[in-house]
C-alpha positions in Angstrom: 0.0 0.0 0.0 2.8 2.4 0.8 4.3 1.9 -2.7 0.8 2.7 -4.2 0.5 5.9 -2.2 4.0 7.1 -3.1 3.6 6.6 -6.9 5.7 9.7 -7.6 8.7 8.7 -5.5 11.9 10.2 -7.1 10.0 12.5 -9.4 11.0 16.2 -9.4 8.0 18.5 -9.9 7.8 22.3 -10.3 4.5 24.0 -9.7 3.8 27.6 -10.4 1.2 29.7 -8.6 1.8 27.4 -5.7 1.2 29.7 -2.7 -2.5 28.9 -2.3 -5.5 27.3 -4.0 -5.0 24.9 -6.9 -1.2 25.2 -7.0 -0.8 24.5 -3.3 -3.2 21.6 -3.5 -1.2 20.1 -6.5 2.1 20.6 -4.6 0.7 18.8 -1.5 -0.7 15.9 -3.6 2.6 15.5 -5.4 4.6 15.6 -2.2 2.3 13.1 -0.5 2.9 10.8 -3.4 6.7 11.0 -2.9 7.7 13.7 -5.3 10.3 16.4 -4.6 8.6 19.7 -5.2 9.8 23.1 -6.3 7.3 25.9 -5.9 7.0 29.3 -7.6 4.7 32.2 -6.8 4.7 36.0 -6.3 3.8 36.0 -2.6 6.8 34.9 -0.7 5.2 34.6 2.8 2.5 32.0 1.9 4.8 30.3 -0.6 7.5 29.7 2.1 4.8 28.3 4.4 3.6 25.8 1.8 7.2 24.8 1.0 8.1 24.3 4.7 5.0 22.1 5.1 6.1 19.9 2.2 9.8 20.0 2.8 10.0 21.6 -0.6 12.1 24.3 -2.2 10.8 27.5 -3.5 11.5 30.8 -5.3 9.4 33.9 -5.2 9.0 35.2 -8.8 6.4 36.8 -11.0 6.1 34.6 -14.1 4.9 37.6 -16.1 8.6 38.7 -16.0 10.4 36.3 -18.3 13.8 36.9 -16.8 12.5 36.2 -13.3 10.6 33.1 -14.4 13.7 31.7 -16.1 15.9 32.3 -13.0 13.3 30.7 -10.7 13.1 27.6 -12.9 16.8 27.2 -13.4 17.5 27.6 -9.6 14.9 25.1 -8.7 16.2 22.7 -11.3 19.6 23.0 -9.7 18.3 22.3 -6.2 16.1 19.4 -7.3 18.8 17.9 -9.5 16.6 18.2 -12.6 12.9 18.5 -13.6 10.5 15.6 -14.4 7.3 17.6 -14.5 6.3 21.3 -14.9 2.8 22.2 -13.7 1.9 25.6 -15.2 -0.8 26.8 -12.8 -0.1 30.5 -12.2 -3.0 32.7 -13.4 -5.2 35.7 -12.9 -8.8 36.6 -13.7 -10.1 40.0 -14.8 -13.8 40.5 -15.5 -15.2 42.8 -18.1 -16.4 42.8 -21.6 -13.6 43.2 -24.2 -14.7 46.7 -25.3 -15.0 48.0 -21.8 -12.1 46.4 -20.0 -9.1 48.6 -19.2 -6.4 47.8 -21.8 -3.9 47.4 -18.9 -6.0 44.5 -17.5 -5.9 42.8 -20.9 -2.1 43.1 -20.9 -1.8 41.9 -17.3 -4.0 38.8 -18.0 -2.0 37.8 -21.1 1.3 38.4 -19.4 0.5 36.0 -16.6 -1.8 33.4 -18.2 -0.1 33.1 -21.6 3.4 34.7 -21.6 4.1 33.4 -18.1 3.3 29.9 -19.2 5.6 30.3 -22.2 8.4 31.7 -20.0 8.4 28.8 -17.5 8.0 26.2 -20.2 10.9 27.7 -22.3 13.1 27.5 -19.2 12.0 24.0 -18.2 12.1 22.1 -21.5 15.9 21.6 -21.7 15.7 19.9 -18.3 12.6 17.9 -19.2 14.5 16.5 -22.3 16.9 14.8 -19.9 14.1 13.2 -17.8 13.1 9.6 -18.2 9.4 10.4 -17.5 8.7 14.0 -18.5 5.4 15.8 -18.3 4.0 19.3 -18.8 0.6 20.0 -17.4 -1.1 23.3 -18.1 -3.9 24.3 -15.8 -6.5 26.0 -18.1 -10.2 26.3 -17.5 -13.6 25.4 -19.0 -13.5 29.0 -20.1 -10.8 27.9 -22.6 -13.4 25.6 -24.2 -16.4 28.0 -24.4 -17.1 31.6 -23.4 -19.6 31.8 -20.6 -20.5 35.4 -21.3 -19.2 38.8 -22.5 -17.9 39.7 -19.1 -15.5 36.7 -19.1 -14.3 37.4 -22.7 -10.8 38.6 -22.0 -10.1 35.9 -19.4 -11.6 33.2 -21.7 -9.4 34.4 -24.6 -6.3 33.8 -22.5 -7.5 30.3 -21.7 -8.2 29.6 -25.4 -4.6 30.6 -25.9 -3.5 28.1 -23.2 -5.3 25.3 -25.1 -3.7 26.4 -28.4 -0.2 26.4 -26.8 -0.9 23.0 -25.3 -1.6 21.6 -28.8 1.4 23.2 -30.3 3.7 22.0 -27.5 2.3 18.5 -27.8 3.1 18.6 -31.6 6.6 19.8 -30.9 7.6 17.7 -27.8 5.6 14.5 -28.0 8.0 13.0 -30.5 10.7 13.4 -27.8 8.6 11.6 -25.3 7.4 14.7 -23.3 3.7 14.4 -22.5 1.7 17.6 -22.6 -1.7 17.7 -21.0 -4.3 20.5 -20.6 -6.4 20.3 -17.5 -9.7 22.3 -17.8 -11.7 22.6 -14.5 -14.9 24.4 -14.1 -15.5 26.6 -11.0 -13.0 25.9 -8.2 -13.2 27.3 -4.6 -10.0 29.5 -4.7 -9.0 33.1 -4.2 -8.8 33.6 -8.0 -11.5 36.3 -7.9 -9.7 38.4 -5.2 -8.7 41.0 -7.8 -12.3 41.6 -9.0 -14.5 44.5 -7.8 -16.6 43.8 -4.7 -19.8 43.0 -6.7 -18.2 40.5 -9.1 -16.1 39.0 -6.4 -19.1 38.2 -4.2 -21.0 36.8 -7.2 -18.1 34.5 -8.2 -17.5 33.4 -4.7 -21.2 32.6 -4.2 -21.2 30.5 -7.4 -18.0 28.7 -6.5 -19.2 27.9 -3.0 -22.5 26.6 -4.3 -21.3 24.5 -7.2 -17.5 24.6 -7.3 -14.8 21.9 -7.0 -12.4 21.8 -4.0 -8.8 22.5 -5.0 -7.8 19.1 -3.6 -9.7 17.5 -6.5 -7.2 19.1 -9.0 -4.4 17.8 -6.8 -5.7 14.3 -7.2 -6.2 14.8 -11.0 -2.6 16.0 -11.5 -1.2 13.2 -9.3 -3.1 10.7 -11.5 -1.8 12.2 -14.7 1.8 12.1 -13.4 1.4 8.5 -12.3 0.6 7.3 -15.8 3.3 5.2 -17.6 5.8 7.0 -19.8 4.6 7.1 -23.3 1.0 7.8 -22.3 -0.2 11.4 -23.1 -3.7 12.4 -22.1 -4.5 15.3 -24.4 -7.0 17.0 -22.1 -8.7 16.4 -18.7 -11.9 18.4 -18.4 -14.0 18.3 -15.3 -16.7 20.2 -13.3 -18.6 19.6 -10.1 -21.8 17.7 -10.8 -23.7 20.8 -9.4 -22.3 23.1 -12.1 -24.6 23.2 -15.0 -23.4 24.1 -18.6 -22.8 27.8 -18.8 -23.1 28.2 -15.0 
């Protein structure tokens, strides 16, 4: 039973956006399964606490800054002795119709959700090429499969981009044995909406509480994907809570 529980023993896993929510849940699940974890996030205080809990290593960095993302990945790779899996989870959500949203919010959303993913992946791929069991898992959203409404348009467009990049990375890297998977959850009970105005934040939190997934579910999903044999590449893993109706 112990061997079954520690299915990721010896694997070296880097998780971005790991200071709370989905990223912290993924890191905990991977560590419980025996992986050595390297954590990246902007907020150093919560990040250090999660790393200490898991006996992991960490670097505070904003993935929207390509140089900082590269340094963080390289330093974690050195400490871990390599990288077997990169979990691109860092993200932000801004709400507003495309024509009414502040252009700076568009830019910030793309810098984190899209360019940040590219920066960490670019830094990690040379290390993944040396792994015997390499994975890239991009945490997207059901919003990357359909647009729920005009107010989610900019956010959804970044997640459509995540799906497109996942497909392109799979075409590029799968022949080298690197599995690339997109995980697309529906509503999840996290602090993703903290940056919204009060009205939209309360609305989002109410919906998430009523019909959202717990972050720990995503931890279990990622642990399962990482435990699959080398040579197996799930293209996408989409999931919602049973209480979340389509479009809700």
